[in-house]
DOKOLRO-823226 format. One record per residue (C-alpha): z, x, y; residue in three letters. Coordinates in steps of 0.1 Angstrom, whole numbers, plus 5000, padded with zeros to 4 digits. Example, Ala and Ser with C-alpha at 12.3 -4.5 7.8 and 13.67 -1.06 7.14 Angstrom:
residues 2
5078|5123|4955|ALA .
5071|5137|4989|SER .
//
This chain:
residues 750
0827|5304|9111|UNK .
0856|5297|9133|UNK .
0858|5264|9152|UNK .
0865|5283|9185|UNK .
0833|5288|9205|UNK .
0841|5300|9240|UNK .
0814|5322|9257|UNK .
0829|5344|9283|UNK .
0830|5332|9319|UNK .
0805|5352|9340|UNK .
0809|5356|9378|UNK .
0784|5337|9398|UNK .
0768|5366|9415|UNK .
0737|5351|9429|UNK .
0735|5336|9463|UNK .
0712|5307|9463|UNK .
0712|5301|9426|UNK .
0692|5271|9415|UNK .
0706|5237|9408|UNK .
0677|5231|9384|UNK .
0645|5249|9375|UNK .
0611|5237|9362|UNK .
0591|5261|9340|UNK .
0553|5262|9345|UNK .
0530|5282|9322|UNK .
0503|5296|9344|UNK .
0468|5302|9330|UNK .
0435|5312|9345|UNK .
0428|5274|9347|UNK .
0462|5266|9361|UNK .
0472|5291|9388|UNK .
0491|5291|9421|UNK .
0469|5265|9437|UNK .
0474|5240|9409|UNK .
0511|5247|9409|UNK .
0513|5242|9447|UNK .
0498|5207|9442|UNK .
0529|5198|9421|UNK .
0555|5209|9446|UNK .
0559|5174|9461|UNK .
0562|5158|9427|UNK .
0587|5184|9414|UNK .
0608|5180|9446|UNK .
0608|5143|9441|UNK .
0618|5149|9404|UNK .
0649|5168|9417|UNK .
0643|5204|9407|UNK .
0654|5231|9432|UNK .
0633|5260|9420|UNK .
0599|5266|9404|UNK .
0601|5289|9374|UNK .
0569|5307|9367|UNK .
0556|5326|9337|UNK .
0546|5362|9344|UNK .
0527|5367|9376|UNK .
0516|5403|9375|UNK .
0481|5413|9365|UNK .
0474|5408|9328|UNK .
0444|5407|9306|UNK .
0420|5384|9325|UNK .
0418|5358|9298|UNK .
0455|5358|9289|UNK .
0470|5323|9285|UNK .
0506|5336|9287|UNK .
0508|5367|9309|UNK .
0531|5388|9288|UNK .
0502|5413|9282|UNK .
0505|5430|9316|UNK .
0478|5456|9325|UNK .
0487|5465|9361|UNK .
0522|5463|9377|UNK .
0508|5469|9411|UNK .
0490|5436|9416|UNK .
0498|5399|9416|UNK .
0474|5384|9390|UNK .
0440|5377|9405|UNK .
0431|5348|9382|UNK .
0461|5329|9396|UNK .
0450|5335|9432|UNK .
0466|5369|9439|UNK .
0493|5376|9465|UNK .
0477|5351|9490|UNK .
0479|5323|9465|UNK .
0515|5332|9457|UNK .
0524|5331|9494|UNK .
0508|5297|9498|UNK .
0527|5284|9467|UNK .
0560|5297|9482|UNK .
0553|5279|9515|UNK .
0553|5245|9497|UNK .
0591|5245|9498|UNK .
0602|5252|9462|UNK .
0618|5287|9458|UNK .
0603|5307|9430|UNK .
0619|5322|9399|UNK .
0596|5348|9383|UNK .
0594|5359|9346|UNK .
0593|5397|9344|UNK .
0583|5419|9314|UNK .
0601|5453|9316|UNK .
0598|5462|9279|UNK .
0561|5465|9273|UNK .
0526|5463|9286|UNK .
0493|5457|9269|UNK .
0468|5480|9252|UNK .
0436|5461|9263|UNK .
0402|5462|9248|UNK .
0386|5483|9261|UNK .
0416|5505|9266|UNK .
0403|5516|9300|UNK .
0418|5484|9313|UNK .
0452|5500|9314|UNK .
0450|5529|9338|UNK .
0483|5545|9328|UNK .
0475|5544|9291|UNK .
0440|5558|9297|UNK .
0456|5587|9316|UNK .
0479|5594|9286|UNK .
0451|5592|9260|UNK .
0431|5617|9281|UNK .
0458|5642|9291|UNK .
0485|5637|9264|UNK .
0522|5646|9270|UNK .
0512|5664|9303|UNK .
0497|5632|9318|UNK .
0511|5619|9350|UNK .
0519|5586|9332|UNK .
0532|5601|9300|UNK .
0568|5592|9308|UNK .
0558|5555|9311|UNK .
0555|5550|9274|UNK .
0577|5554|9244|UNK .
0554|5576|9224|UNK .
0559|5596|9192|UNK .
0543|5630|9197|UNK .
0557|5645|9165|UNK .
0523|5655|9152|UNK .
0508|5662|9186|UNK .
0486|5631|9185|UNK .
0493|5594|9192|UNK .
0481|5572|9163|UNK .
0460|5543|9176|UNK .
0457|5517|9148|UNK .
0423|5501|9156|UNK .
0400|5509|9126|UNK .
0391|5482|9102|UNK .
0402|5489|9066|UNK .
0366|5494|9055|UNK .
0355|5512|9086|UNK .
0333|5542|9083|UNK .
0343|5565|9112|UNK .
0312|5586|9107|UNK .
0289|5558|9117|UNK .
0310|5533|9136|UNK .
0329|5556|9159|UNK .
0303|5569|9185|UNK .
0306|5594|9213|UNK .
0290|5580|9245|UNK .
0292|5605|9273|UNK .
0328|5610|9281|UNK .
0339|5580|9260|UNK .
0345|5575|9223|UNK .
0336|5540|9213|UNK .
0345|5519|9183|UNK .
0330|5485|9186|UNK .
0347|5471|9218|UNK .
0373|5498|9219|UNK .
0370|5528|9242|UNK .
0389|5561|9244|UNK .
0385|5591|9267|UNK .
0369|5623|9254|UNK .
0384|5655|9268|UNK .
0358|5682|9274|UNK .
0365|5717|9262|UNK .
0348|5750|9268|UNK .
0311|5758|9262|UNK .
0302|5721|9264|UNK .
0322|5713|9233|UNK .
0349|5687|9231|UNK .
0385|5697|9230|UNK .
0410|5683|9205|UNK .
0421|5648|9216|UNK .
0457|5637|9221|UNK .
0451|5606|9199|UNK .
0438|5598|9165|UNK .
0421|5566|9154|UNK .
0439|5551|9124|UNK .
0437|5520|9102|UNK .
0450|5488|9118|UNK .
0475|5487|9089|UNK .
0490|5520|9099|UNK .
0521|5522|9121|UNK .
0512|5531|9157|UNK .
0523|5563|9174|UNK .
0544|5544|9199|UNK .
0571|5518|9201|UNK .
0555|5484|9202|UNK .
0567|5448|9209|UNK .
0579|5436|9175|UNK .
0549|5442|9152|UNK .
0522|5437|9179|UNK .
0503|5470|9181|UNK .
0484|5458|9212|UNK .
0517|5459|9232|UNK .
0531|5493|9239|UNK .
0567|5499|9247|UNK .
0577|5510|9283|UNK .
0605|5534|9291|UNK .
0622|5513|9317|UNK .
0653|5535|9315|UNK .
0633|5562|9334|UNK .
0639|5557|9372|UNK .
0604|5566|9380|UNK .
0590|5541|9355|UNK .
0614|5514|9367|UNK .
0602|5519|9403|UNK .
0565|5519|9394|UNK .
0567|5489|9371|UNK .
0589|5469|9395|UNK .
0574|5478|9428|UNK .
0557|5445|9434|UNK .
0584|5423|9420|UNK .
0611|5441|9442|UNK .
0589|5437|9472|UNK .
0584|5400|9466|UNK .
0622|5396|9462|UNK .
0629|5416|9494|UNK .
0604|5394|9513|UNK .
0620|5362|9499|UNK .
0589|5351|9480|UNK .
0607|5354|9447|UNK .
0644|5342|9447|UNK .
0653|5345|9410|UNK .
0643|5365|9379|UNK .
0640|5359|9342|UNK .
0641|5391|9322|UNK .
0619|5390|9291|UNK .
0632|5406|9258|UNK .
0661|5428|9270|UNK .
0668|5438|9234|UNK .
0637|5460|9234|UNK .
0651|5482|9262|UNK .
0668|5515|9255|UNK .
0696|5506|9278|UNK .
0697|5469|9288|UNK .
0730|5472|9305|UNK .
0718|5501|9327|UNK .
0685|5483|9333|UNK .
0702|5451|9345|UNK .
0726|5470|9367|UNK .
0697|5488|9384|UNK .
0678|5455|9387|UNK .
0708|5437|9402|UNK .
0713|5465|9427|UNK .
0677|5464|9439|UNK .
0672|5426|9435|UNK .
0705|5408|9441|UNK .
0693|5374|9431|UNK .
0700|5349|9404|UNK .
0690|5366|9371|UNK .
0690|5354|9335|UNK .
0680|5374|9304|UNK .
0661|5363|9274|UNK .
0690|5374|9251|UNK .
0690|5356|9217|UNK .
0726|5350|9206|UNK .
0735|5341|9171|UNK .
0763|5316|9164|UNK .
0795|5329|9180|UNK .
0779|5360|9195|UNK .
0786|5364|9232|UNK .
0766|5380|9260|UNK .
0784|5413|9270|UNK .
0806|5410|9300|UNK .
0791|5442|9315|UNK .
0755|5430|9316|UNK .
0747|5424|9353|UNK .
0731|5390|9349|UNK .
0741|5354|9353|UNK .
0735|5344|9317|UNK .
0709|5338|9291|UNK .
0677|5317|9292|UNK .
0694|5290|9272|UNK .
0686|5292|9235|UNK .
0723|5293|9227|UNK .
0728|5260|9246|UNK .
0697|5245|9230|UNK .
0710|5251|9195|UNK .
0744|5237|9204|UNK .
0729|5205|9219|UNK .
0706|5200|9190|UNK .
0734|5203|9164|UNK .
0755|5178|9184|UNK .
0730|5151|9174|UNK .
0727|5161|9137|UNK .
0749|5144|9111|UNK .
0765|5170|9088|UNK .
0768|5143|9061|UNK .
0730|5147|9055|UNK .
0732|5184|9046|UNK .
0737|5179|9008|UNK .
0709|5153|9002|UNK .
0685|5171|9025|UNK .
0692|5205|9009|UNK .
0686|5189|8974|UNK .
0653|5174|8985|UNK .
0642|5207|9000|UNK .
0650|5227|8969|UNK .
0634|5201|8947|UNK .
0601|5200|8967|UNK .
0597|5237|8975|UNK .
0614|5257|8947|UNK .
0631|5279|8973|UNK .
0668|5288|8966|UNK .
0696|5267|8981|UNK .
0712|5298|8996|UNK .
0697|5306|9030|UNK .
0712|5341|9031|UNK .
0692|5351|9001|UNK .
0660|5340|9018|UNK .
0670|5356|9051|UNK .
0677|5389|9034|UNK .
0645|5389|9014|UNK .
0624|5381|9045|UNK .
0640|5409|9065|UNK .
0634|5434|9037|UNK .
0598|5422|9034|UNK .
0590|5428|9071|UNK .
0608|5462|9071|UNK .
0585|5472|9043|UNK .
0553|5457|9057|UNK .
0556|5462|9094|UNK .
0584|5486|9104|UNK .
0579|5517|9082|UNK .
0569|5536|9113|UNK .
0601|5526|9131|UNK .
0622|5535|9102|UNK .
0604|5569|9098|UNK .
0612|5577|9134|UNK .
0648|5565|9131|UNK .
0654|5587|9100|UNK .
0632|5617|9107|UNK .
0661|5641|9108|UNK .
0680|5624|9079|UNK .
0654|5613|9054|UNK .
0680|5611|9027|UNK .
0695|5581|9045|UNK .
0663|5561|9047|UNK .
0672|5535|9021|UNK .
0707|5531|9035|UNK .
0693|5527|9070|UNK .
0668|5500|9058|UNK .
0696|5481|9041|UNK .
0718|5484|9072|UNK .
0690|5469|9094|UNK .
0684|5441|9069|UNK .
0721|5433|9069|UNK .
0725|5432|9107|UNK .
0734|5396|9117|UNK .
0723|5398|9153|UNK .
0696|5412|9175|UNK .
0716|5441|9189|UNK .
0749|5458|9182|UNK .
0756|5469|9218|UNK .
0764|5505|9210|UNK .
0758|5529|9239|UNK .
0753|5566|9233|UNK .
0783|5587|9242|UNK .
0806|5557|9246|UNK .
0833|5545|9223|UNK .
0819|5513|9207|UNK .
0836|5481|9217|UNK .
0855|5462|9190|UNK .
0827|5436|9187|UNK .
0802|5463|9179|UNK .
0825|5478|9153|UNK .
0830|5443|9138|UNK .
0792|5438|9135|UNK .
0785|5472|9120|UNK .
0814|5468|9095|UNK .
0800|5434|9084|UNK .
0766|5450|9080|UNK .
0781|5479|9060|UNK .
0799|5455|9037|UNK .
0767|5436|9030|UNK .
0745|5467|9026|UNK .
0768|5488|9004|UNK .
0761|5469|8972|UNK .
0723|5474|8978|UNK .
0723|5511|8985|UNK .
0745|5541|8979|UNK .
0778|5532|8997|UNK .
0784|5567|9010|UNK .
0749|5568|9024|UNK .
0754|5534|9041|UNK .
0787|5547|9056|UNK .
0769|5578|9069|UNK .
0741|5557|9084|UNK .
0766|5534|9101|UNK .
0784|5564|9116|UNK .
0751|5577|9129|UNK .
0742|5545|9146|UNK .
0776|5543|9163|UNK .
0784|5580|9171|UNK .
0753|5599|9163|UNK .
0726|5615|9186|UNK .
0716|5593|9215|UNK .
0681|5590|9200|UNK .
0695|5575|9168|UNK .
0719|5552|9185|UNK .
0692|5539|9208|UNK .
0664|5535|9183|UNK .
0686|5516|9159|UNK .
0694|5491|9187|UNK .
0657|5488|9195|UNK .
0648|5482|9159|UNK .
0674|5455|9152|UNK .
0656|5430|9175|UNK .
0622|5433|9160|UNK .
0635|5431|9124|UNK .
0655|5399|9134|UNK .
0626|5384|9153|UNK .
0600|5390|9126|UNK .
0623|5387|9096|UNK .
0642|5356|9106|UNK .
0623|5337|9135|UNK .
0589|5344|9121|UNK .
0595|5345|9083|UNK .
0628|5330|9070|UNK .
0626|5300|9093|UNK .
0592|5292|9079|UNK .
0606|5294|9043|UNK .
0639|5277|9045|UNK .
0638|5243|9063|UNK .
0660|5215|9048|UNK .
0660|5201|9084|UNK .
0635|5218|9106|UNK .
0651|5208|9139|UNK .
0677|5235|9131|UNK .
0650|5262|9127|UNK .
0649|5272|9163|UNK .
0650|5306|9180|UNK .
0686|5319|9176|UNK .
0694|5289|9153|UNK .
0709|5291|9118|UNK .
0693|5264|9096|UNK .
0723|5263|9072|UNK .
0747|5252|9100|UNK .
0744|5214|9099|UNK .
0759|5196|9129|UNK .
0786|5203|9154|UNK .
0815|5181|9163|UNK .
0820|5168|9199|UNK .
0853|5187|9200|UNK .
0836|5220|9192|UNK .
0808|5213|9217|UNK .
0834|5207|9243|UNK .
0851|5240|9237|UNK .
0817|5257|9240|UNK .
0810|5240|9273|UNK .
0844|5248|9287|UNK .
0837|5285|9283|UNK .
0801|5285|9297|UNK .
0791|5306|9327|UNK .
0783|5284|9357|UNK .
0750|5300|9364|UNK .
0736|5306|9329|UNK .
0704|5287|9321|UNK .
0703|5258|9297|UNK .
0671|5244|9281|UNK .
0658|5221|9254|UNK .
0622|5233|9252|UNK .
0604|5266|9261|UNK .
0571|5283|9257|UNK .
0586|5299|9226|UNK .
0604|5271|9209|UNK .
0593|5262|9174|UNK .
0592|5225|9182|UNK .
0596|5206|9214|UNK .
0628|5187|9221|UNK .
0615|5152|9211|UNK .
0601|5166|9178|UNK .
0636|5178|9172|UNK .
0651|5145|9183|UNK .
0631|5127|9156|UNK .
0639|5153|9129|UNK .
0676|5150|9137|UNK .
0675|5113|9126|UNK .
0666|5125|9090|UNK .
0702|5138|9087|UNK .
0713|5102|9089|UNK .
0685|5088|9067|UNK .
0682|5113|9039|UNK .
0675|5088|9012|UNK .
0648|5070|9031|UNK .
0632|5103|9040|UNK .
0633|5115|9003|UNK .
0615|5083|8993|UNK .
0589|5087|9020|UNK .
0581|5123|9011|UNK .
0580|5114|8974|UNK .
0554|5088|8982|UNK .
0532|5110|9004|UNK .
0535|5140|8981|UNK .
0523|5119|8951|UNK .
0491|5111|8971|UNK .
0484|5145|8988|UNK .
0496|5179|8978|UNK .
0486|5216|8983|UNK .
0513|5243|8982|UNK .
0549|5233|8974|UNK .
0562|5261|8997|UNK .
0543|5246|9026|UNK .
0540|5208|9019|UNK .
0576|5198|9027|UNK .
0574|5216|9061|UNK .
0541|5198|9067|UNK .
0555|5164|9061|UNK .
0585|5170|9084|UNK .
0562|5181|9112|UNK .
0535|5156|9107|UNK .
0561|5128|9110|UNK .
0579|5143|9139|UNK .
0548|5152|9160|UNK .
0530|5119|9152|UNK .
0505|5110|9164|UNK .
0488|5143|9161|UNK .
0451|5153|9157|UNK .
0439|5169|9125|UNK .
0429|5200|9144|UNK .
0464|5205|9160|UNK .
0481|5198|9127|UNK .
0459|5221|9107|UNK .
0463|5249|9133|UNK .
0501|5245|9131|UNK .
0501|5247|9093|UNK .
0478|5277|9092|UNK .
0502|5295|9115|UNK .
0532|5284|9095|UNK .
0517|5297|9063|UNK .
0509|5330|9078|UNK .
0544|5333|9093|UNK .
0560|5324|9060|UNK .
0541|5352|9042|UNK .
0545|5335|9008|UNK .
0508|5329|9001|UNK .
0490|5345|9031|UNK .
0500|5364|9062|UNK .
0485|5377|9094|UNK .
0480|5410|9076|UNK .
0467|5395|9044|UNK .
0445|5365|9051|UNK .
0428|5344|9024|UNK .
0399|5323|9037|UNK .
0400|5301|9006|UNK .
0437|5293|9010|UNK .
0433|5287|9047|UNK .
0405|5263|9040|UNK .
0429|5246|9016|UNK .
0454|5243|9043|UNK .
0429|5226|9066|UNK .
0417|5203|9038|UNK .
0453|5193|9031|UNK .
0459|5185|9068|UNK .
0429|5163|9070|UNK .
0437|5144|9038|UNK .
0474|5140|9047|UNK .
0464|5123|9079|UNK .
0436|5103|9064|UNK .
0455|5091|9033|UNK .
0491|5090|9045|UNK .
0486|5085|9082|UNK .
0494|5047|9082|UNK .
0525|5052|9062|UNK .
0536|5082|9083|UNK .
0530|5061|9114|UNK .
0551|5032|9100|UNK .
0580|5055|9091|UNK .
0579|5072|9125|UNK .
0580|5038|9142|UNK .
0611|5028|9123|UNK .
0627|5061|9131|UNK .
0619|5061|9168|UNK .
0646|5035|9178|UNK .
0671|5062|9167|UNK .
0650|5092|9179|UNK .
0649|5076|9214|UNK .
0687|5076|9215|UNK .
0687|5113|9205|UNK .
0661|5122|9230|UNK .
0678|5106|9259|UNK .
0712|5118|9248|UNK .
0703|5154|9244|UNK .
0684|5154|9277|UNK .
0713|5140|9297|UNK .
0738|5163|9280|UNK .
0717|5194|9287|UNK .
0710|5185|9323|UNK .
0747|5177|9330|UNK .
0765|5204|9310|UNK .
0776|5236|9327|UNK .
0748|5261|9337|UNK .
0715|5258|9355|UNK .
0693|5233|9336|UNK .
0656|5241|9331|UNK .
0629|5215|9324|UNK .
0599|5228|9305|UNK .
0566|5216|9318|UNK .
0559|5180|9309|UNK .
0593|5174|9291|UNK .
0605|5151|9318|UNK .
0588|5125|9296|UNK .
0584|5126|9258|UNK .
0566|5156|9244|UNK .
0558|5161|9207|UNK .
0545|5196|9207|UNK .
0548|5222|9179|UNK .
0550|5260|9182|UNK .
0527|5279|9206|UNK .
0500|5276|9215|UNK .
0504|5239|9209|UNK .
0534|5237|9234|UNK .
0513|5254|9261|UNK .
0486|5227|9263|UNK .
0477|5213|9297|UNK .
0501|5186|9310|UNK .
0490|5152|9322|UNK .
0507|5152|9356|UNK .
0487|5123|9369|UNK .
0504|5101|9343|UNK .
0538|5115|9352|UNK .
0533|5111|9389|UNK .
0523|5074|9385|UNK .
0553|5068|9362|UNK .
0577|5085|9387|UNK .
0562|5064|9415|UNK .
0566|5031|9396|UNK .
0603|5040|9389|UNK .
0604|5012|9363|UNK .
0598|5002|9328|UNK .
0617|5005|9295|UNK .
0593|5027|9276|UNK .
0606|5058|9261|UNK .
0587|5079|9286|UNK .
0600|5058|9315|UNK .
0636|5060|9303|UNK .
0634|5098|9298|UNK .
0619|5103|9332|UNK .
0646|5081|9347|UNK .
0673|5102|9330|UNK .
0657|5134|9341|UNK .
0652|5124|9377|UNK .
0687|5108|9380|UNK .
0705|5138|9365|UNK .
0686|5164|9385|UNK .
0692|5146|9417|UNK .
0729|5142|9409|UNK .
0731|5179|9400|UNK .
0717|5187|9435|UNK .
0745|5166|9451|UNK .
0773|5183|9430|UNK .
0787|5218|9433|UNK .
0773|5243|9408|UNK .
0806|5252|9391|UNK .
0825|5219|9389|UNK .
0849|5220|9360|UNK .
0838|5206|9326|UNK .
0863|5180|9315|UNK .
0860|5165|9279|UNK .
0868|5127|9278|UNK .
0885|5109|9251|UNK .
0860|5087|9232|UNK .
0886|5070|9209|UNK .
0904|5079|9177|UNK .
0894|5056|9149|UNK .
0866|5034|9163|UNK .
0829|5041|9165|UNK .
0834|5060|9198|UNK .
0852|5088|9180|UNK .
0821|5096|9159|UNK .
0792|5082|9178|UNK .
0799|5091|9215|UNK .
0802|5123|9234|UNK .
0816|5121|9269|UNK .
0826|5145|9296|UNK .
0832|5146|9334|UNK .
0821|5172|9359|UNK .
0851|5176|9380|UNK .
0860|5143|9396|UNK .
0824|5136|9407|UNK .
0804|5126|9376|UNK .
0808|5112|9341|UNK .
0784|5115|9312|UNK .
0784|5093|9281|UNK .
0758|5096|9253|UNK .
0753|5080|9220|UNK .
0751|5103|9190|UNK .
0742|5095|9153|UNK .
0727|5061|9162|UNK .
0716|5052|9127|UNK .
0752|5055|9115|UNK .
0764|5035|9145|UNK .
0740|5007|9135|UNK .
0752|5007|9099|UNK .
0788|5002|9110|UNK .
0779|4972|9131|UNK .
0775|4988|9165|UNK .
0802|4994|9192|UNK .
0821|4962|9187|UNK .
0847|4957|9214|UNK .
0858|4994|9216|UNK .
0862|5006|9252|UNK .
0860|5040|9268|UNK .
0885|5048|9295|UNK .
0869|5062|9327|UNK .
0888|5085|9350|UNK .
0905|5067|9379|UNK .
0884|5054|9407|UNK .
0852|5034|9411|UNK .
0820|5046|9394|UNK .
0784|5036|9396|UNK .
0759|5042|9368|UNK .
0730|5059|9386|UNK .
0706|5048|9358|UNK .
0712|5011|9362|UNK .
0731|5007|9395|UNK .
0759|4988|9377|UNK .
0795|4996|9390|UNK .
0823|5003|9366|UNK .
0860|5010|9367|UNK .
0889|5014|9343|UNK .
0883|5007|9305|UNK .
0848|4996|9298|UNK .
0835|4985|9264|UNK .
0808|5008|9251|UNK .
0786|4978|9244|UNK .
0787|4969|9281|UNK .
0784|5004|9294|UNK .
0754|5013|9271|UNK .
0738|4978|9271|UNK .
0705|4989|9286|UNK .
0703|5026|9277|UNK .
0721|5046|9250|UNK .
0734|5069|9278|UNK .
0753|5064|9310|UNK .
0755|5087|9340|UNK .
0782|5077|9364|UNK .
0788|5090|9399|UNK .
0820|5084|9418|UNK .
0816|5059|9447|UNK .
//
C-alpha cells in the first residue's frame, strides 16, 4: 500500500454541526426519560449533542432498535413522541440513527402492517413497492420452517390466518368458500428468502428507499422531527445496502439539511465518494488509523509466528479472507447470486469469484453512467484476482456486466458486495486470523501492523472537518481499552508467547479458538465466566470452523463453556498478574488514543460509558447498562490518579476545549525529534494556533530505552497551559517534564 493517505476534503454543509457527540443505546429499560436524566452530566462532560440509537417503533423487546416495524411512530417503549420532546427540552440537541435499508419481519408477521399487506395481496398490494421482493415464481419464499418440520401437522389454518408455531400468515379467500393460491410459500429456514435481506438475516427485509413513495413513507416522522428542530443531525445506517446511496443521500440532504454521517465502511486507502451528500463516515476509518498508531510494527513477525504455531491457520491472511468469502457465498448467498445471474447462468462461477475478490464493500458503479476511475481500478483488481480461479473470459464478461450491463445487474452486484464483505470478512475471517486482535476491527485489516506518525499526520491533514471519529461503537468487536491492552502485546511478543504457552499447557480445547480466547480473556480482565463463555460461543459460531449459527453442535458449545470456566478457574491468577504488569503501558495507550481521537479533525463521538475505562467485547457485551452513578461521582470529584479518573479528565478536558475551538481549525503536525525517543515514542500536533496535543506511543519500548532522557519538544511560539495539569509551558520543554504526571498533554494558548 502507498504511504499517502489523504481522504478528500468534504464541504461542511451542516449548520449547527456538533462539536462532539455522545452515543446512547436506548432499550425498553433505558428510554428517553433515563436519557434525559443524563443531560446535565453530559453537558458537564462537554458534549454538544446527544446521539441516539434508532428511535422509531421496533419489535417491543428489541435491545438495539434496528428491527423497525412501524415508521409512522416514535417508539412507545422509549416514551413515544412526548418522551422525545421532553428529552429534547433538556438542552442537548439530538442526532438520530436512521435505518433506511431494511425493516423487520416480526413474529407473528402481522406486527409489520406493510409486510402483512404484501403477504395477503402480493404484487398488487398497496405496499408491494416497499420491499425488494423476487416474484420470479409468483410467490415470495418465507424461510421459517424447521428442517424437520412436518407441514401437514404443524402448519395449521386458523380462520383467516395460517399458523406455524408463533408465525402467522394471511390466508386469501377464493370462491365457493375455498382458499385461493397464496402469494407466499413457507420454506425451510435454510433456504434463501424471496426478498433481499440485511446481510444473511432473513428476519430483516430489504426496503426500496430509491422509490420516492417509499422514501416519503419511511422518513415521514424523521423529516417532521428535523423540520420541528427536535432532531438536528442524522446517522444513516448501512448505506451500502441501498440501490442508490448517492441518490438517497442527495434526497435526504434536500429534505433534511442537517449534519449527516453515513455508516460507510472504508478499507485501507478507500475514500468516501465526493458526490455523496453527507459530511463523512461514522468513524471506523479513523478508529483503525488511531489503533494502528499505537501498535509496534516490530511485533508483527513474532506475533504471527505465535499465532500460526498455536492455531495451525496459514500465515497468509489473504488466503483466509478468500476462503471465508467463498464459504459465506456458498452457505448464505446462493439466493443473491441466483438473482444476480438469472439471465446469465453461464457466468455464475465467474460472478462468485468476482464477488469473492472484491476488496471493498461497494464499487460505486451507477447504472447508465461512465464508471469513475476508482471503480475501474477496483474492478480490474478483482478481475485480476478472480481470473486464475474461473474461466478468464467469463470473469471479464461478468466484470463488463457489473460495470455497463443492465441496471438490475449493476445495482444488485453493488448490493451483494457489502453482505459478502460483512459476513465473509467481519464475521468470519476476522474470527479466524488474529495474530493481534486489536487490529481485527470493522473495516480493519489485521495484516497491517502499525502506522507511523508521519502517515497518521497525512491522513489527518486530509480529513473532512465534520466527519465523525470514534474509538468504540455498538458494533465494534472490542472496546477501545481492550484494544489498548492488546496493542501492548506488539511490544512484548516474547513475554506474551511465554504466558500463552503456560496457560495453554494447563487448559486447552480447540486450537482454532484457544489463542483468540487467551487474548480476549487477558484484555477484558476481570471478566465473569458467563460473559467470557458467551463471547467465545459467538466467536466460534462466527469463525465457522467447528460450528456456526446454521450448524450448531451442543456438545461443542458445552465444551466452549467448560473451557471458559476452567481457563478462569485455573489460569485466572496468572492472567490477572500478566494484565497488571501490562496495564502500566495499556494506560498510556488508552489515554493517548483517547486524546488523539478527541482532538484530531472531525466530530468526536464518545460511546456510552467510554469516558472512563471500558473492557467490553463484541455485542451484546458492549451494550450492557452503564454505571452512571459512578461516573457522575468521579466527574464531581475531579481528582485522583486512577486510570478511570485520568481517562475522564482527558475526555472532559478535550471535549470542553473542542467546544471553545472552531470546528475546522487546521491540523498541523509537530516535530517530535529526529534521533531521540520523541521520534518514535511521541505523536504531536496542533490545531491551528489554539491547541497542542502530545501523546506517548509504544510505551514499553520507551521504558526499555531508558525513558525520555533530556530530549525536548519545541512548542509553537507563545505561552501555553496544560489543561490537564494547569502547568504553564513555553518554548522547548523536556518530554520528561511535560509528561511527568500523565503520558499525554493537552495545551491551550493563553
